[in-house]
C-alpha angles and dihedrals in degrees: 000000000000090000090052090051091050091048089050089054091054091043092053089051088053093049089047089054090054090050094048091050086055090053134084130159134265135106120178125044130185144146131231103253091212099056103008090239110169114238131188116197116192115190143140146092116314123223142185127218128215132183118225109237092220106040100017088228112159114235120197114206131182116255112219106178132088129256138178121241137209124190099200094257099310092133101247131132135207146086148221106264120185091338096312122114116220115171134145136187116194121193129000115333112262092226100060112150137178119278087229087060092048100268087211090293098090088099087078091066090073089067100028115042090176092054115150132186123203121228094028093204094061120121125224145173132197120218112235124172119206126195108229104185106045133085091196100049129043104176150357129241138173109237151101129241123194125178122183105188094163094053121101105265101019109242143172142190130205120192124185140165125213123193119217131184118209126184093221141010108298140180126213118197135173139163125242111282136186119213114203128194139150097189093117102057100275136048112277126194119187114187117205109203122226113274136203107176123178115202124194124218107277129023121356132183114227110196123198129187124188121189121187137180138178114244101223092199100051099022088232123142110225123194136180127203123202126180133191142158099261144104112221116210096224096069119106135209103253132186113229137181124270094246095060093052093048093243094122112057090213113102115250115263111212113215119240105258121223119259104300122230119275110244093194 
């Protein structure tokens, strides 16, 4: 059972990595009523998250220092000052690219092999904030991670929001898909539910929620992914490592956890 608990810990880290890849950064969107200029306002309190080495409980703590930010050439400006995010992008992102070339949305294909964009000639960009002056943190996302290792069965949830700019009305569709792997010590099945997302011209919030639990009978880790066009109020700006956001080309190295609790 202890080996299953340890495998569950690694599996949850893997599922968390999927969720963080699905996540970027912004919060408030608007347009100038006089000239219809798109604006993306990113603001709010910044937090860090730590996992307790004994219980694996996730603790969210306020971050109170200052950090510099880069947006990968989107054209925005701002910073984290004394733990507060203040960042704005005015006008179309400078790094728009064709949907056929990814448009920043190709990350969805990992979870949805049947992914379709309509129209196919639309252009898009995904907002990603990188931390440029920290060895500990590589990026910032808006999300919420909860791991309950001592529950029966052990379970977790990962919620994230990703902001996407599109240059015209666009639809994203995909069929239900099951992702299978046993790379983390036990079979893992992550089911991506069917999606039909309608995006307006301008900035859109793409919300993803992954729930996962350990099947105590089969020792399988089962996860479920849902997506919608929404921006839940309970998500928090959270600093994360470079590896999870794909900024560092080096593959993430998961730390060896301490001896997990015995569920028997």
